[in-house]
Residue, then its C-alpha position, 0 to 999 in steps of 0.5 A: m632937225n633931228k629928233p631923238s630916236g625914242a630908243p630906251v635910255n641905256e644907263e651905262a651909256c649915261f654913266r660913260i657920258l657923265r664920266a666924259i663930262d667930268i674930264i672935259g668939264v675941269r677948268w683948263t682942259g679945253p684950252i690945253l687940248l686945243a693948244g695941243a691940237r696944233g702939235a707937240r708943245r713944250f711947257k712954256e708954249y702951253r703956258a703962253m697959249v693958255e691965257g691965265i693959267s698958272d704954272p702949278q695949274l698947268t703942271l697939274r692938268l698936264k699930269q691929269l690929262q696924261a694919266r687919262g691917256l689924253i696927253d703924251r709926255t716925251v723926254v728928249p735927253s739933251t742938255p738941257v733936257q727937253i720935254t714935249y707934250s702932245l695929244t694922243r689919238d684918244a684926245e684927237e678923237l675927243i676933240s672931234a667929238l666935241q666939235p658938234l657941241s662947239r657948233w651948237s654953242e656958237r648958234h645957241l649961246p651968246p658970247g660970254d654966257v656962263 
């Protein structure tokens, strides 16, 4: 088991971690990012993959994630217009950073524990 290094706490690093938690802690962020990890998707595909999300909630979260630089929105000029959403490199890096947390939660948190 790894022990904390004993290094002094860097206050700025703590603030950055809190800002990251603010992003990933918003409802629907995790499921949306995981759906996007499987490739570019259209709105209706996200809605089908993220169980329980409403159209307005999905629209809002996609816009917020796009503003944060985690989702790219691509408009394909066709009839009808096609819009796809895909993860940015930052989002892919975020998912990679969250994988150890996911493994920890599988080991230490019972299913359904909120």
